[in-house]
C-alpha positions as CSV (number, residue, x, y, z in Angstrom):
1,M,8.5,33.8,59.7
2,S,7.8,30.8,61.5
3,P,10.6,27.6,62.0
4,A,10.6,24.6,59.6
5,P,8.7,22.2,60.9
6,L,11.0,19.7,62.6
7,S,11.4,15.4,61.3
8,P,10.9,12.7,63.9
9,Q,14.3,12.3,64.0
10,Q,15.2,16.0,65.2
11,R,11.6,15.6,67.8
12,A,13.0,12.8,69.5
13,F,16.2,14.9,69.9
14,V,15.0,18.3,70.6
15,Y,12.0,17.2,73.1
16,S,14.0,14.3,74.4
17,R,15.5,14.7,78.3
18,I,19.2,14.1,78.3
19,A,19.9,12.4,81.7
20,H,23.8,12.8,81.8
21,I,25.4,11.6,78.2
22,A,23.5,11.9,74.7
23,V,25.4,11.7,71.6
24,L,23.8,12.9,68.4
25,I,25.1,11.3,65.1
26,A,23.8,13.9,62.0
27,Y,24.7,13.2,58.5
28,A,25.9,15.8,56.2
29,G,23.2,18.4,55.3
30,T,20.7,16.5,57.8
31,G,20.4,20.0,59.9
32,K,22.0,19.7,62.6
33,S,22.7,23.1,63.1
34,Y,19.4,24.4,63.4
35,T,18.2,21.0,65.8
36,L,20.7,22.1,68.4
37,K,19.7,26.1,68.1
38,Q,15.6,24.4,68.4
39,F,17.3,22.4,71.7
40,V,18.8,25.2,73.1
41,L,15.0,27.5,72.5
42,K,12.8,24.6,74.1
43,R,15.2,25.2,77.5
44,P,15.2,29.3,77.9
45,D,16.1,28.7,81.6
46,K,19.0,26.6,80.9
47,K,22.9,27.5,80.0
48,F,25.4,26.2,77.2
49,I,28.8,26.3,76.8
50,Y,28.8,25.2,73.0
51,F,32.1,24.5,72.0
52,V,33.2,24.3,68.1
53,Y,35.9,23.2,66.3
54,N,37.6,26.4,64.6
55,K,37.6,30.5,64.3
56,S,34.9,30.1,61.1
57,M,32.6,27.6,63.7
58,R,32.5,29.9,66.4
59,V,31.7,33.0,64.3
60,D,28.6,31.1,62.7
61,G,28.3,29.5,66.3
62,E,27.9,33.3,67.6
63,R,25.8,34.3,64.6
64,A,23.2,31.6,64.9
65,F,22.9,32.2,69.0
66,K,23.1,35.9,68.9
67,A,19.3,36.1,70.0
68,M,20.6,34.1,72.7
69,R,24.2,35.2,73.8
70,E,23.8,35.5,77.6
71,Q,22.5,31.8,77.8
72,V,24.7,30.2,75.3
73,Y,28.8,30.9,75.4
74,V,30.1,30.1,72.3
75,T,33.8,29.0,72.3
76,T,36.5,27.0,70.5
77,F,38.4,24.5,72.7
78,H,42.3,26.7,72.1
79,G,40.3,30.3,72.9
80,L,39.2,29.1,76.4
81,A,42.8,27.8,77.0
82,Y,44.2,31.2,76.3
83,R,41.5,32.9,78.2
84,A,41.9,30.9,81.1
85,L,46.0,31.0,80.8
86,I,47.6,33.1,78.2
87,S,45.0,35.8,78.2
88,P,46.2,37.1,81.7
89,N,50.7,36.8,81.3
90,P,52.0,39.2,79.3
91,I,55.1,37.1,78.4
92,L,53.0,34.3,77.5
93,R,51.2,36.6,75.6
94,R,54.0,37.7,73.3
95,K,55.1,34.5,73.3
96,T,51.7,33.2,71.2
97,D,51.9,36.1,68.8
98,T,53.5,34.5,65.9
99,K,54.5,38.5,64.5
100,E,56.7,38.3,66.9
101,I,58.2,35.0,67.9
102,P,58.4,32.0,65.5
103,P,56.1,29.0,65.6
104,L,57.8,25.9,66.9
105,R,58.6,24.4,63.3
106,P,61.9,21.2,64.2
107,H,65.0,23.4,63.1
108,A,64.2,24.9,66.4
109,L,64.9,21.6,68.1
110,V,68.0,20.9,66.1
111,E,70.2,21.7,68.9
112,Y,69.0,18.9,71.6
113,A,70.0,16.2,69.0
114,N,73.2,14.4,69.4
115,P,76.4,17.3,68.3
116,G,78.4,14.5,66.9
117,D,75.6,13.4,63.9
118,E,75.8,15.0,60.5
119,Q,73.3,17.6,59.5
120,P,71.0,15.5,58.3
121,L,71.0,13.5,61.0
122,R,70.6,15.9,63.1
123,E,68.1,17.5,61.0
124,M,66.0,13.9,61.1
125,F,65.9,14.2,64.8
126,A,64.5,17.0,64.9
127,W,62.0,16.8,63.3
128,G,60.5,13.0,65.0
129,L,61.0,15.7,68.2
130,H,58.9,17.5,66.8
131,E,56.6,15.4,66.1
132,V,57.1,13.4,69.6
133,L,55.9,17.2,71.0
134,I,52.4,17.3,68.6
135,T,51.3,13.9,69.9
136,F,51.9,15.1,73.2
137,F,49.9,18.0,72.4
138,N,47.4,16.1,71.3
139,S,47.2,13.3,73.8
140,E,45.3,12.9,77.0
141,S,48.4,11.7,79.0
142,T,49.8,13.3,81.6
143,L,54.2,14.2,81.5
144,E,55.0,11.0,82.7
145,G,52.4,8.9,81.6
146,F,52.9,9.7,78.6
147,I,56.8,9.0,78.4
148,S,55.8,5.8,80.3
149,D,53.5,4.6,77.7
150,N,56.4,3.3,75.5
151,C,53.8,2.7,72.7
152,A,53.2,6.3,72.3
153,F,56.8,6.8,70.7
154,S,56.6,3.4,68.9
155,E,55.4,4.0,65.8
156,L,56.9,7.0,65.4
157,I,59.6,4.6,66.2
158,K,59.0,3.1,63.3
159,K,57.9,5.4,60.9
160,Y,61.7,7.0,61.0
161,E,63.4,3.6,61.5
162,S,65.4,3.0,58.6
163,F,66.9,6.1,59.6
164,S,67.9,4.4,62.0
165,F,68.1,8.2,64.5
166,L,65.5,8.5,67.2
167,S,67.1,6.8,69.8
168,L,63.8,6.6,73.0
169,D,66.1,7.6,76.0
170,R,67.8,10.4,73.9
171,I,64.2,11.2,72.5
172,C,63.0,11.6,76.6
173,A,65.0,13.4,77.7
174,S,64.8,16.2,75.1
175,F,61.3,16.0,75.1
176,R,60.9,16.5,79.2
177,Q,63.6,19.3,78.6
178,V,61.2,21.7,75.4
179,W,58.2,20.9,77.9
180,K,59.6,22.7,80.9
181,R,61.6,25.4,78.1
182,I,58.2,26.1,76.5
183,W,56.7,27.7,80.0
184,E,60.3,29.5,81.2
185,D,62.0,30.6,78.1
186,P,60.8,34.1,76.7
187,N,61.8,33.9,73.7
188,F,61.3,30.5,72.9
189,P,57.7,29.3,71.3
190,M,54.6,28.4,72.5
191,P,52.8,26.5,70.0
192,H,48.8,27.2,70.5
193,D,48.3,23.3,71.6
194,A,50.2,23.8,74.4
195,Y,48.7,25.9,76.1
196,L,45.8,24.0,75.4
197,K,47.7,20.9,76.9
198,Q,48.3,22.2,80.0
199,F,44.6,24.1,79.9
200,Q,43.7,19.8,79.9
201,L,46.2,19.5,82.5
202,N,45.1,21.9,85.1
203,R,41.6,19.5,84.8
204,P,38.8,22.7,84.2
205,W,35.3,22.1,85.2
206,F,32.5,23.8,83.8
207,G,29.9,23.2,86.5
208,D,28.2,26.2,85.8
209,Y,26.7,25.3,83.2
210,D,23.4,22.9,82.5
211,F,24.7,21.7,79.3
212,V,28.2,21.0,77.5
213,I,27.1,21.0,74.0
214,V,30.6,20.2,71.4
215,D,29.9,20.2,68.0
216,E,31.8,18.1,65.3
217,E,33.2,15.9,67.9
218,Q,34.2,13.4,65.1
219,D,36.9,16.1,64.8
220,I,38.5,16.6,68.4
221,S,41.6,15.3,69.5
222,P,42.3,13.2,72.9
223,V,43.7,16.4,75.4
224,M,39.5,17.9,73.8
225,L,37.5,14.8,74.8
226,S,39.7,14.0,77.9
227,L,39.0,17.9,78.9
228,I,35.2,17.7,78.9
229,L,34.6,14.3,79.6
230,N,37.0,15.1,83.1
231,G,35.7,19.2,82.9
232,G,31.6,18.7,82.7
233,K,30.3,15.6,84.5
234,E,28.1,18.5,87.0
235,S,26.6,18.9,83.2
236,K,24.7,17.5,81.0
237,T,26.9,16.6,77.8
238,I,26.0,16.5,74.6
239,F,28.6,14.9,71.6
240,C,27.7,16.1,68.0
241,G,28.9,15.2,64.8
242,D,28.8,12.5,61.9
243,P,32.4,9.7,62.7
244,Y,32.1,9.0,58.4
245,Q,32.9,12.7,58.3
246,S,36.1,12.4,60.5
247,I,39.1,13.2,57.8
248,Y,41.8,15.1,60.9
249,S,43.5,12.2,61.7
250,F,46.5,13.8,60.7
251,R,45.8,16.4,63.1
252,G,45.2,14.1,66.3
253,A,41.5,13.7,65.4
254,V,39.5,11.0,67.3
255,G,38.2,9.5,65.0
256,G,36.1,6.6,66.6
257,S,35.7,8.8,69.9
258,L,31.7,8.7,68.8
259,G,32.1,4.7,69.1
260,H,33.9,5.0,71.9
261,L,32.0,7.1,73.8
262,I,28.5,4.6,72.9
263,A,30.6,1.6,74.1
264,N,32.0,3.2,77.5
265,Y,29.7,6.1,79.0
266,D,25.8,4.5,77.9
267,P,24.7,7.8,76.6
268,Q,21.3,8.2,74.8
269,V,21.6,7.9,71.5
270,F,20.0,9.5,68.2
271,Y,20.2,10.6,64.6
272,L,19.9,12.7,61.7
273,S,20.3,10.4,58.7
274,I,17.7,12.7,56.5
275,S,19.7,14.8,54.7
276,F,18.0,18.2,53.4
277,R,21.3,19.2,50.8
278,C,21.9,15.6,48.6
279,P,18.9,14.5,46.6
280,P,18.4,10.4,46.3
281,K,20.7,9.9,43.3
282,I,23.1,11.2,45.9
283,A,22.4,10.0,48.7
284,R,22.4,5.9,46.6
285,L,26.2,7.2,46.2
286,A,27.1,8.0,50.0
287,N,25.2,5.1,50.7
288,R,27.7,3.2,49.2
289,V,30.8,4.5,50.5
290,L,29.0,4.4,53.8
291,M,28.6,1.1,53.8
292,M,32.2,0.1,52.9
293,A,33.3,2.3,55.9
294,G,31.0,0.0,58.3
295,A,27.5,2.4,58.6
296,T,24.6,0.8,59.8
297,E,22.1,3.7,59.9
298,E,21.3,4.6,55.8
299,F,21.8,7.7,54.3
300,V,18.7,9.3,52.8
301,G,18.3,12.5,50.3
302,A,15.6,14.5,50.5
303,G,17.6,17.6,48.8
304,N,15.6,19.0,45.5
305,P,18.2,17.8,43.1
306,A,17.4,20.9,40.3
307,S,20.2,23.2,39.3
308,T,19.9,26.8,39.1
309,T,24.0,26.9,37.8
310,S,26.8,25.9,35.4
311,Q,28.6,26.9,37.9
312,R,31.2,23.6,39.0
313,A,33.2,22.6,41.9
314,Y,36.0,20.3,40.9
315,I,37.4,18.6,44.2
316,A,40.8,16.6,44.3
317,R,41.7,14.5,47.2
318,T,45.7,16.8,47.3
319,N,46.8,19.9,46.8
320,A,49.3,18.3,44.0
321,G,46.1,16.2,41.9
322,L,44.3,19.6,42.1
323,F,47.4,20.8,40.0
324,D,47.5,18.6,37.5
325,F,44.2,19.7,36.9
326,L,45.2,23.5,37.4
327,V,47.5,23.4,34.8
328,E,44.7,22.2,31.9
329,N,43.0,25.2,32.7
330,L,45.2,28.5,33.3
331,D,42.8,29.8,30.6
332,K,40.2,30.2,33.4
333,K,39.4,32.5,36.4
334,I,40.2,30.1,39.5
335,F,38.2,30.4,42.7
336,F,40.6,28.2,45.2
337,V,38.0,27.9,48.3
338,G,39.8,29.3,51.3
339,G,42.6,30.7,48.6
340,I,45.0,30.5,46.6
341,A,47.9,30.3,49.4
342,S,45.9,27.8,51.5
343,Y,47.1,24.9,49.4
344,D,51.5,24.9,49.8
345,F,52.2,25.0,45.7
346,Q,55.3,26.6,47.4
347,N,56.1,22.6,48.4
348,M,56.4,21.6,44.8
349,R,58.6,24.6,44.0
350,D,60.5,23.1,47.0
351,I,60.8,19.1,46.1
352,L,61.9,20.9,41.9
353,S,65.1,22.2,44.5
354,L,65.6,19.5,46.5
355,V,65.6,17.8,43.1
356,G,68.0,20.1,41.9
357,K,69.9,19.9,45.5
358,K,69.8,24.0,45.4
359,H,69.3,23.4,49.1
360,E,69.6,27.4,49.5
361,W,66.3,28.4,47.6
362,I,63.6,26.0,50.3
363,K,61.6,27.5,52.5
364,N,60.1,24.6,53.9
365,D,61.7,23.3,56.6
366,F,61.2,19.8,56.0
367,I,61.9,19.0,52.7
368,A,65.2,21.0,53.6
369,S,66.5,18.3,55.6
370,F,66.7,15.7,53.0
371,A,70.0,15.3,51.7
372,G,68.2,14.8,48.0
373,I,64.7,13.3,46.8
374,A,65.8,9.3,46.8
375,E,65.6,10.2,51.1
376,L,62.3,12.2,50.6
377,R,61.0,9.4,48.5
378,K,62.0,7.0,50.8
379,Y,60.3,8.6,54.2
380,A,57.0,9.2,52.0
381,E,57.0,5.6,50.9
382,N,57.8,4.6,54.7
383,S,55.3,7.3,56.1
384,R,52.2,6.2,53.4
385,D,52.4,10.4,53.2
386,V,49.7,10.3,50.3
387,G,49.5,14.1,49.6
388,L,53.5,13.9,50.0
389,L,53.9,10.7,47.2
390,A,51.5,12.8,44.8
391,A,53.2,16.6,45.2
392,I,56.7,14.1,44.2
393,G,55.2,12.7,41.1
394,T,53.5,15.9,40.2
395,V,56.9,17.3,40.3
396,F,58.2,14.7,38.7
397,K,55.2,15.2,36.1
398,H,56.1,18.7,35.4
399,I,59.6,18.9,36.1
400,E,59.9,20.3,31.8
401,N,57.0,22.5,32.2
402,N,58.7,25.7,34.0
403,I,56.5,24.8,37.3
404,P,57.8,28.3,38.2
405,Q,55.7,29.5,35.3
406,I,52.9,27.3,35.5
407,L,52.7,28.6,40.0
408,K,52.5,32.6,39.0
409,A,50.5,31.6,35.9
410,L,47.8,30.0,38.6
411,K,48.2,33.0,41.1
412,E,46.9,35.1,38.1
413,A,44.2,33.1,37.3
414,S,42.9,33.6,40.3
415,T,39.7,35.2,41.7
416,T,38.3,36.3,45.0
417,N,35.1,36.5,43.1
418,V,33.3,33.6,43.2
419,V,30.2,34.9,41.1
420,N,32.9,35.6,38.0
421,A,34.7,32.5,38.6
422,D,35.0,29.9,35.5
423,L,36.1,27.2,38.5
424,V,35.5,26.7,41.6
425,V,37.7,24.3,43.1
426,S,39.1,23.0,46.3
427,T,40.4,19.4,48.1
428,S,38.1,17.4,50.2
429,H,39.5,18.9,53.5
430,R,38.8,22.4,52.6
431,S,35.3,21.0,51.3
432,K,34.3,20.1,54.3
433,G,31.5,22.0,55.5
434,L,30.2,23.7,52.3
435,E,28.2,22.5,49.3
436,W,27.8,23.4,45.6
437,E,24.6,22.3,43.2
438,N,27.4,20.5,40.6
439,V,30.7,18.7,42.0
440,T,33.2,16.9,39.9
441,L,35.9,15.0,41.8
442,L,39.2,14.4,40.2
443,E,41.2,11.7,39.5
444,D,43.9,11.4,42.3
445,F,41.9,10.0,45.5
446,P,43.8,6.4,45.9
447,F,41.5,4.1,44.3
448,P,41.6,1.5,44.3
449,F,43.7,1.4,47.7
450,K,47.0,0.4,47.0
451,E,48.7,-3.0,49.1
452,D,50.6,-1.7,51.6
453,M,47.2,0.7,53.4
454,D,46.3,-0.6,56.5
455,E,42.9,-0.4,57.3
456,A,43.1,3.0,59.3
457,Q,44.3,4.3,56.2
458,K,41.4,3.1,54.1
459,M,38.8,4.1,56.1
460,E,40.4,7.6,56.4
461,E,40.0,7.4,52.7
462,L,36.7,6.7,52.2
463,R,35.1,8.9,54.9
464,L,37.0,11.7,52.9
465,L,35.7,10.3,49.6
466,Y,31.9,10.7,51.9
467,V,32.7,13.9,52.7
468,A,33.3,14.9,48.8
469,I,30.2,13.5,47.6
470,T,28.4,15.0,49.8
471,R,28.8,18.5,48.9
472,S,26.5,18.5,45.8
473,K,23.2,19.4,45.4
474,S,22.1,18.4,42.4
475,S,24.6,16.7,39.6
476,I,28.4,15.0,40.1
477,I,30.3,13.5,37.7
478,L,33.1,10.6,38.8
479,P,36.2,9.4,37.9
480,D,36.3,5.9,35.9
481,N,38.0,4.7,39.6
482,I,35.7,5.8,41.8
483,Q,33.2,4.8,39.8
484,D,34.4,1.5,39.7
485,L,35.1,0.8,43.6
486,L,31.0,1.9,43.7
487,S,30.0,-0.2,41.1
């Protein structure tokens, strides 16, 4: 079978001469993966290292480039770091095996808190220290640079300031001790992001490759971006992604990194804006969201709107919003994208236990660190945690309905066979990269915006909405609050 003809936009990229750095901005469903493969095929004498964001993308990439595996090395950032730092060292291998040593959770850091503090305060200190560590792992900074840059701490301290426990000096001292212990104590956990950070600090280089390709660039963290910019100086580098599908800021993703690259590195810029997935009517809705999010390039729908199935995918903003919907559909066969275990419905059971002050029943260490539901709600409001606020609201909404029994019924209703499912359900985050003919968005997307939302949070919510809308290949049903927003 001959390859599909390239669109003018695809041809412009595939046949281009990359001088040093290029940026390929590819909207949803525009054939980015196919375009990248054609780019490689046109350069059979060149070697490529192809960075992808997660394991499933690596599997897909290895499958796509199977015939060119001598030419294209597909890897995740963590995978490359693991092979360089962890694989040769038996002790470090043991530390990263969570079956032997549990992952680094906040409760493992309680010992660093002030011994004179009451236990709830010590646990909150541990949570704050844990968040500082995660921020460092995802940063581009050196250890000393991170500590001297008080801005890195100020936002976290502001987040916890109402608890009056997060001392900068104590956090700095504990932070140094934990980073040292991660590498020296064989029985202390080593997070995967910790060895990626050390790999970046070692400043590896990719001079053996003619091209470095970074896929889903909008999802990478500063540590990953720094690793590429410092390690690929002798290679030609292509950053591919869609800035309006940047929805992982909570994992440290640099949502504006494509814009940062364009503003500071004078790259060649290419667009793929014609979607072969979305028909024109879906593209018009997506365009309204994109314009609100600041896009300047029009999203064009060229997909076929014909539908061949009545099955429908339901996309929620939060696990709690999905739970609300599923309570009314326990008589259906339900397919959970990513599996039912990945939806953290256990958190609602834990919140219910916190309401009843039964801490011994709580499995989530973070929830257990609060004395009562009022403290947890206060934290959720101060940190503007949409998911946690939704979970608390859902628990109180269903508190008389035997939540443990509902969770049991949900487990019994779930099926792993999508063909036989009456409903396909997902959150917006989990839906990314997937597509269905018929899509319904649920009512828990936070529109209209709440008054206390800052601009960054509003943009993140618009991007989540864009991702959800562009999963549709044929039809979409929107709740009233989203219709009001788009009208």
